[in-house]
Steps between C-alpha positions, in 0.01 A plus 500: 500500500850483350587249226791429286539435127699207378747635246562155364297180546809328620537767774230435751443624850519280794286562814743608772243364751547158336139457384539517124756434232390564151567272213710639207255325266192703613258506784520170699198280466426510874406868451247439226187427702293685746594832648834529316327514155413860605871610486574307180220700330547820704439841318606785716272730302185283525261628762369159619859389546583805714193435708604138561861574551510549880344156560743322250801680650398373848497139354838568338665611827381185662551243231736638235679832597662538158231410249527493116286714276452495128456879458724684259702200398548354838536641859550380866297676756689533834267529801691483827689780664834328543507395132412858396797632692722237335378627163550864588840459656650310198472722190790302342250217468150667505550806280259804480513482121125444484364683809129467398264211442593465134771608258472863358679637197646806672774553757376580857790635692563468792239229545663270246851566622705288747771630744734685469330701220166488676650676801644772275159585362338494843767721641425795271123449490434454872545858606222609260240288664580587863220652712702825524548541121137405407364758742569763236217350290246494781327828406443388142378159619252667729384717218449189278309316778278800566432534130402132463271511796340826392416329173279229661390660834172611357411143401560377845661186372797389287678195350794528726768331290424644162395851608742557776778234560609492129488868412653605832785245472565580127507878560728475808741270336521701184596798711755306704659310211460749212525832681490746204486874500296506176132474617371375160759229484439412868130470422563270211723289728217473757260393232745246371566356847119483562482301169762261632291449820186426298667256258540724191754308296644821333539678825846370576629635174363840585669491845822387351485772251439774753776365723753469205415863399569633840813296550636617172439872588654465841798306376583790261443771749631602849422273799237721666267231637502273798253226420462141366565578133803708578639211700476272200731739320757548778506157639796269454481116550722200460854614433396870487307502174185705434166347436396416143192650357326152522597486863372848560168424346483160670528667834213734411295200398567315824426804720169562325393143441605386853386814670151493318440140596605528867373843583174449330459175687593650835250789453234247397564293819475818703171578338366156581606520859332842528172350374515187713656602823326749733740743657774438241462856369577640843813299529608640152464842617758458782845655431684161545286294266749524204788373704309225682158402363587543129797253532265252681234532221766423235620196695138374552392560135821500298463632148811301403395132532718356230860543404701316233843345483670313223713193577823576323712230670395138548388417855466134392746264346494141375681236716531130488303352780525136622157462671564176681739203513557338157266746338540651153696819495253783426548858365287727719441873557619599844587826673830653397748565787652825582858582601511546878789653697834362398331308210493518123213421267622286214318449165574129451615415147592130555500236778633145480338194645720330758477144628408636841200680334387163381536340835313783680228472242455123547537518882834342540616812660272728702570837646159672507140429412358503145425688277867569403670746264844333448822604327846590638672542157332820406667780307369833379514885508463722805194724446463653842708538818387526853604738779864479591616327186833625370663187364258462195322748269214473256615328174755269677501140365495270804448146615321384813661182644326285761654641816366853502551605862597364837330609816813671643397429852558133582824347630594385149448838343702669776805308356456691171514219251443567129162420332493141400302182549677468837337817592167364389537195705623665822354859519203511737284691250652530149308647198535246221380595163249254363528292818344672794394811310364549140756429238587629153265304283296820463514821304624693802680420820599718794830398663740628757766689320784315668349177361551608145809478269586710204502316165775564242361676193630223274281227665148470354234455759417156377860387566537692832189327653644145522843642605337641819460154653641222282809699384552653845480153655761330289746783485478562878553127557804494275652800680424360841685176413825693433628253241866560402556663162618175324216310664259244341126556542223239451145602457239242606163557335458686176173706558398842615804538724739260334489647155612832658763335727679360204513844345616681813763240575634516150495881490699506821774294329439145654509166340138392490351153501125456466337198676170395354312178434294662219639416155301796361703744713854385411546706193328795661749476787787527259333794320470674836874465556557163673837351431387148588154340537467182711213305642603422856784511763692228336512693173591817687796326670611356164486841345744639764262564783384830647621743769143626533160339443219753444186327611227657289280203475160448662620144582749444791576149388663630185758710688575228743583270212709774335722524808687190384680744260577756765865561541673512844423819699221550254175692575136453434292826492137439556259714298226268370196464728374144507248311714684166521736427788872539423730214601876556482780255502655550846838333444598695187353818662750475786797319326508747213413801713205607282304814586118518455407875463151646504473812293202754521570796268749641756451871432399743218860555388491157352180579314655809351794281375250242359329778306825637369578156341167522315563859395838394347332211311707245683184339649159482336206348679295260282140624524155460352303824515116515560273801509309550819187372323683161461611476863292182570670329210839615629441364841369163368812457282735598785326269752524205246857563416429594144695829495868536378580644735328795657141627436491881494169686507486862361266767651 
């Protein structure tokens, strides 16, 4: 029954059938009682454990198809066929580095090799274990079998394993693997291989010594042999290199160790069937038994019941989970996503907390059922690309904004609009990061490649994260308003959006007035670049008015009041989301020809421009950085308005 080793306690295996996810802090408490204690204390070499194993594996298949074991520093026993196929088909995650039930101090090629090197070794070895090639050794094998039987026939009985299966297997393998013309050296090799089969600790050294001696002689002489040892000299692997001596001796070890174990076991099973099944001998004497019945025996009583794999890439990750409405944000171990077709897998380095995250967590906004993994201001590094991806490569620094992908099929999508909040609101089935699919408050996220943007190298991840939404929002709104170059801009609300709006407007060359009732933010507004700071619309009018009011507040009443200072033909661009109703003065709206503009990101080209301002140092988001272990604290401070001005969580 295959198992996997955990290469690191943080890298744990999840059950693909969904029945078990291991804790990175050890074996979960729910597996510490009853039948599962067997696996925690399992010793693959303890006889009573082996006798009990079939019953416990049946329990595991029903209740816990990937079950933890404490053997050899920690393993996970995989029991179901579909999961075994997943392990076998993904050597990039489940490596053959440790192919047995425990670590060994010597190399065991090709068993401990992964593709493509594994294929190179198998390619040159396979011909020497074909039925046609091995037929050359049949006469000597028959002689050996006759000799062993002659030695016990007068007794009328024998201990089948020790007196036949082991010496026959050892003698046959020694001839196949170490086929030497020197009879004395060949006899020593046979004795050494027999010692390996009977557990002699010094036997491996004697086998390796004999093999090394023959390899050395053949390497120095002409290539006059066609056998296993000669193939180790002439073979080329990888980029065309020869095998090292360690690799050559490792192959010899594998062929002898693996061959002894499997062939001895197969012969022992055949002997048992001969003793227990009347008529079985007659079947074995039929010409077709080798091609049909022997394969059936090996399937019924396999001599390879366990194989090992080492987890070399995490199949789990830590993500921030909101379990229910108004619940504390929790760091949990969850399954790590994979990059599907046209997707990239991003190792998240930072993700900011947006006001919409807070509203989804407290139930003000609802787009899907809890539990939630939020976050649409994630940035990180591409670590894998899916089929068909050409726009990104491994190592690219990218951001994942909210609007990841439109459906491409509905009436709205047929009009080919750019990705924006308008797409989110009008597409029949959009994919929205952290809204209707899991977001970037996690160590990894898989995202559609067209829903990613490249980050300038000069922008640190911690500053890029809030730019993906807050910076994007205010710069896109400023661009959409199309204010004349000599225009005057007022920013209402100095918070997560407003502190960036002041900087972007100033960097674009506008005269900037900050409108805030908070005395504590007046000096800060000037530091950010505001030319004037006022408290209301009357103050704005007295300061010269504004051609554009950037509404970044979460209070609509504030912007309605500020419109007293809006100049004729002025514009109000709406960016702040608020829950109160907005009442506008109808007469001034008409008589001064005001425009009220909604702005919703408006396309990734504006995000690229927003990031460029940050790269040049013209705009700097004000952030407070939290490690992922402090995410609950970050959320509480953001929800209570205690952050100046953006909470950024690092992963």
